[in-house]
C-alpha positions as a Python dict, from the first residue, in 0.01 Angstrom:
ca = {
    (1, 'M'): (0, 0, 0),
    (2, 'N'): (-18, -378, -46),
    (3, 'K'): (142, -350, -382),
    (4, 'T'): (440, -119, -420),
    (5, 'L'): (619, -17, -734),
    (6, 'V'): (983, -31, -623),
    (7, 'A'): (1159, 56, -946),
    (8, 'V'): (1085, 166, -1296),
    (9, 'A'): (1397, 206, -1503),
    (10, 'I'): (1389, 268, -1874),
    (11, 'L'): (1705, 301, -2077),
    (12, 'G'): (1720, 372, -2451),
    (13, 'T'): (2002, 435, -2693),
    (14, 'A'): (1962, 573, -3041),
    (15, 'V'): (2187, 659, -3327),
    (16, 'S'): (1969, 863, -3560),
    (17, 'G'): (2063, 1084, -3848),
    (18, 'S'): (1856, 1394, -3772),
    (19, 'A'): (1532, 1212, -3700),
    (20, 'M'): (1349, 1542, -3689),
    (21, 'A'): (1501, 1668, -4014),
    (22, 'Q'): (1302, 1732, -4329),
    (23, 'T'): (1200, 1408, -4496),
    (24, 'K'): (1315, 1531, -4837),
    (25, 'Q'): (1679, 1512, -4733),
    (26, 'P'): (1721, 1188, -4535),
    (27, 'K'): (2057, 1086, -4400),
    (28, 'P'): (2232, 800, -4586),
    (29, 'F'): (2206, 583, -4275),
    (30, 'T'): (2022, 612, -3943),
    (31, 'L'): (2012, 374, -3648),
    (32, 'E'): (1781, 388, -3346),
    (33, 'G'): (1776, 150, -3051),
    (34, 'G'): (1591, 131, -2722),
    (35, 'L'): (1591, -74, -2402),
    (36, 'G'): (1335, -60, -2123),
    (37, 'F'): (1292, -225, -1781),
    (38, 'I'): (1006, -237, -1530),
    (39, 'F'): (1031, -393, -1182),
    (40, 'T'): (742, -427, -936),
    (41, 'S'): (707, -583, -592),
    (42, 'G'): (437, -631, -332),
    (43, 'N'): (150, -871, -389),
    (44, 'T'): (305, -947, -729),
    (45, 'D'): (672, -942, -825),
    (46, 'T'): (739, -887, -1194),
    (47, 'T'): (1036, -811, -1416),
    (48, 'S'): (984, -689, -1773),
    (49, 'A'): (1232, -592, -2042),
    (50, 'N'): (1191, -481, -2401),
    (51, 'A'): (1453, -395, -2659),
    (52, 'S'): (1451, -273, -3017),
    (53, 'L'): (1688, -175, -3294),
    (54, 'E'): (1576, 2, -3614),
    (55, 'A'): (1786, 115, -3910),
    (56, 'H'): (1719, 299, -4235),
    (57, 'Q'): (1952, 311, -4533),
    (58, 'E'): (1900, 563, -4814),
    (59, 'L'): (2110, 507, -5127),
    (60, 'T'): (2090, 630, -5485),
    (61, 'D'): (1904, 321, -5609),
    (62, 'W'): (1785, 164, -5282),
    (63, 'S'): (1583, 260, -4975),
    (64, 'N'): (1608, -10, -4706),
    (65, 'D'): (1461, -66, -4360),
    (66, 'Y'): (1567, -314, -4091),
    (67, 'S'): (1429, -382, -3742),
    (68, 'I'): (1485, -621, -3452),
    (69, 'S'): (1281, -628, -3132),
    (70, 'G'): (1237, -846, -2827),
    (71, 'L'): (1021, -874, -2516),
    (72, 'Y'): (1074, -1068, -2193),
    (73, 'K'): (857, -1080, -1880),
    (74, 'Q'): (896, -1282, -1560),
    (75, 'E'): (646, -1279, -1274),
    (76, 'E'): (595, -1445, -939),
    (77, 'V'): (301, -1689, -936),
    (78, 'E'): (153, -1940, -694),
    (79, 'N'): (185, -2305, -796),
    (80, 'E'): (-52, -2594, -721),
    (81, 'D'): (112, -2647, -380),
    (82, 'G'): (47, -2285, -280),
    (83, 'E'): (413, -2193, -305),
    (84, 'K'): (535, -1886, -494),
    (85, 'E'): (771, -1935, -785),
    (86, 'D'): (910, -1726, -1070),
    (87, 'R'): (765, -1802, -1410),
    (88, 'T'): (830, -1656, -1755),
    (89, 'S'): (505, -1514, -1895),
    (90, 'A'): (626, -1345, -2215),
    (91, 'Q'): (919, -1409, -2448),
    (92, 'R'): (924, -1285, -2805),
    (93, 'F'): (1184, -1211, -3075),
    (94, 'D'): (1104, -1043, -3408),
    (95, 'A'): (1320, -942, -3705),
    (96, 'Q'): (1218, -773, -4032),
    (97, 'A'): (1391, -633, -4339),
    (98, 'Q'): (1258, -460, -4650),
    (99, 'A'): (1462, -348, -4951),
    (100, 'N'): (1305, -103, -5198),
    (101, 'Y'): (1462, -66, -5545),
    (102, 'K'): (1394, 278, -5693),
    (103, 'L'): (1271, 305, -6052),
    (104, 'E'): (1316, 605, -6284),
    (105, 'N'): (1077, 795, -6060),
    (106, 'P'): (1237, 736, -5716),
    (107, 'D'): (893, 742, -5551),
    (108, 'Y'): (808, 422, -5743),
    (109, 'R'): (992, 113, -5618),
    (110, 'L'): (1000, -264, -5628),
    (111, 'F'): (1030, -420, -5284),
    (112, 'G'): (1150, -742, -5126),
    (113, 'F'): (1050, -829, -4769),
    (114, 'A'): (1145, -1095, -4514),
    (115, 'S'): (1043, -1146, -4151),
    (116, 'Y'): (1081, -1395, -3867),
    (117, 'E'): (892, -1403, -3536),
    (118, 'D'): (941, -1640, -3242),
    (119, 'D'): (678, -1592, -2970),
    (120, 'R'): (698, -1864, -2705),
    (121, 'F'): (354, -1780, -2566),
    (122, 'S'): (154, -1777, -2890),
    (123, 'S'): (3, -2063, -3090),
    (124, 'Y'): (314, -2077, -3309),
    (125, 'N'): (671, -2191, -3258),
    (126, 'Y'): (758, -1940, -3529),
    (127, 'Q'): (605, -1735, -3812),
    (128, 'S'): (815, -1635, -4112),
    (129, 'T'): (727, -1449, -4431),
    (130, 'I'): (886, -1355, -4762),
    (131, 'A'): (714, -1119, -5007),
    (132, 'A'): (784, -900, -5310),
    (133, 'G'): (589, -645, -5510),
    (134, 'W'): (516, -274, -5550),
    (135, 'N'): (615, 7, -5314),
    (136, 'Q'): (519, 371, -5359),
    (137, 'K'): (587, 688, -5163),
    (138, 'L'): (258, 873, -5209),
    (139, 'W'): (389, 1195, -5063),
    (140, 'N'): (693, 1329, -4883),
    (141, 'D'): (683, 1694, -4780),
    (142, 'D'): (855, 1895, -4507),
    (143, 'T'): (635, 1760, -4226),
    (144, 'T'): (458, 1441, -4337),
    (145, 'S'): (524, 1134, -4549),
    (146, 'F'): (332, 820, -4638),
    (147, 'E'): (428, 508, -4832),
    (148, 'Y'): (269, 171, -4893),
    (149, 'S'): (369, -173, -5019),
    (150, 'I'): (161, -455, -5166),
    (151, 'G'): (250, -784, -5328),
    (152, 'P'): (234, -1164, -5313),
    (153, 'G'): (440, -1374, -5076),
    (154, 'Y'): (474, -1702, -4893),
    (155, 'A'): (431, -1778, -4522),
    (156, 'F'): (621, -2044, -4326),
    (157, 'N'): (445, -2112, -3995),
    (158, 'E'): (485, -2390, -3738),
    (159, 'F'): (239, -2457, -3456),
    (160, 'N'): (345, -2553, -3105),
    (161, 'D'): (255, -2916, -3179),
    (162, 'G'): (502, -2924, -3469),
    (163, 'Q'): (248, -2907, -3751),
    (164, 'S'): (334, -2675, -4040),
    (165, 'Q'): (106, -2415, -4192),
    (166, 'N'): (268, -2292, -4513),
    (167, 'G'): (104, -2120, -4805),
    (168, 'L'): (68, -1826, -5040),
    (169, 'I'): (-27, -1487, -4898),
    (170, 'V'): (-86, -1130, -5006),
    (171, 'R'): (104, -875, -4798),
    (172, 'A'): (11, -508, -4767),
    (173, 'S'): (168, -245, -4542),
    (174, 'G'): (173, 129, -4486),
    (175, 'A'): (393, 376, -4296),
    (176, 'F'): (303, 733, -4200),
    (177, 'Q'): (526, 994, -4034),
    (178, 'W'): (434, 1338, -3907),
    (179, 'L'): (704, 1578, -3787),
    (180, 'I'): (489, 1771, -3541),
    (181, 'S'): (772, 2011, -3457),
    (182, 'D'): (1151, 2023, -3441),
    (183, 'T'): (1129, 1822, -3118),
    (184, 'A'): (835, 1583, -3170),
    (185, 'K'): (716, 1329, -3424),
    (186, 'F'): (433, 1078, -3465),
    (187, 'T'): (463, 752, -3659),
    (188, 'Q'): (202, 496, -3758),
    (189, 'T'): (269, 160, -3924),
    (190, 'L'): (21, -102, -4044),
    (191, 'S'): (63, -442, -4209),
    (192, 'T'): (-147, -745, -4295),
    (193, 'E'): (-64, -1083, -4446),
    (194, 'V'): (-375, -1250, -4584),
    (195, 'G'): (-365, -1627, -4642),
    (196, 'S'): (-616, -1906, -4679),
    (197, 'D'): (-535, -2053, -4335),
    (198, 'N'): (-444, -1745, -4132),
    (199, 'T'): (-441, -1367, -4157),
    (200, 'K'): (-168, -1196, -3953),
    (201, 'S'): (-201, -821, -3892),
    (202, 'S'): (11, -572, -3697),
    (203, 'A'): (-8, -202, -3613),
    (204, 'E'): (201, 39, -3407),
    (205, 'S'): (139, 400, -3306),
    (206, 'A'): (431, 592, -3154),
    (207, 'L'): (491, 946, -3030),
    (208, 'T'): (847, 1066, -2971),
    (209, 'A'): (919, 1398, -2799),
    (210, 'S'): (1248, 1560, -2703),
    (211, 'I'): (1297, 1613, -2329),
    (212, 'S'): (1631, 1793, -2327),
    (213, 'G'): (1897, 1808, -2594),
    (214, 'N'): (1942, 1463, -2746),
    (215, 'L'): (1723, 1292, -2486),
    (216, 'S'): (1371, 1198, -2597),
    (217, 'L'): (1074, 1008, -2459),
    (218, 'K'): (891, 756, -2678),
    (219, 'V'): (544, 620, -2607),
    (220, 'S'): (413, 341, -2829),
    (221, 'V'): (115, 108, -2853),
    (222, 'A'): (138, -207, -3070),
    (223, 'F'): (-125, -460, -3177),
    (224, 'D'): (-73, -810, -3322),
    (225, 'H'): (-365, -1021, -3447),
    (226, 'N'): (-390, -1375, -3585),
    (227, 'T'): (-719, -1522, -3707),
    (228, 'N'): (-607, -1883, -3648),
    (229, 'V'): (-498, -1955, -3290),
    (230, 'A'): (-518, -2250, -3052),
    (231, 'D'): (-819, -2295, -2826),
    (232, 'G'): (-794, -2087, -2510),
    (233, 'L'): (-560, -1824, -2658),
    (234, 'E'): (-653, -1470, -2754),
    (235, 'K'): (-637, -1366, -3118),
    (236, 'L'): (-523, -1012, -3029),
    (237, 'D'): (-206, -920, -2837),
    (238, 'T'): (-134, -563, -2728),
    (239, 'E'): (184, -402, -2598),
    (240, 'T'): (232, -54, -2453),
    (241, 'A'): (589, 70, -2409),
    (242, 'L'): (750, 379, -2255),
    (243, 'T'): (1113, 430, -2354),
    (244, 'L'): (1380, 693, -2306),
    (245, 'V'): (1573, 745, -2630),
    (246, 'Y'): (1910, 911, -2673),
    (247, 'N'): (1988, 1037, -3023),
    (248, 'F'): (2344, 1058, -3153),
    (249, 'I'): (2379, 1276, -3464),
}
């Protein structure tokens, strides 16, 4: 084989309060983290790494979510002189937080949201958003749950050339979870931020299944789309990840 996969190592750590438990009785705090690596050699040498950290906090008056993720990829390319050199081809950092204040009916909430994304290989130096509005948990039974958020906000964006693109937006998001069994779950998240200059949308589908004991395997596919990008760049970015997750109860 001209191209040989020499190593694929995926490491994940997770601290999760009974992730497969009934959604009606969530733990006060859960934390889940993952780290993955892929190495290839042959005609093309590449090194890829992705990491994530997600937390959920359930209090009497508040229901809060936090997440941090990153992606890095380096590959061997041929320069103009015909010589091979290592070059970074992907580098992204993303952080999000949403706080939901419960009203008299705890399924009705008021939310506040903030996010920051730094993607060195997109049209933007950074994209940041703040938003507030209405959040509602439409249902939450023993196996499935769905909630949505919608409200006005403001986007702070800076292009690679230093020009700013700031303005009012409307942000909408949804999150679905299906506990397929005691050892498997499916999650789907969607979000869109609609502005006069740019509409930024994201989606992630993920399936997590227990392999043995506290060890699980997570497969996810994520999509990020911007309507306003520089010439020569794609509007849609996709990312497929395979991660081993270890859950600490």
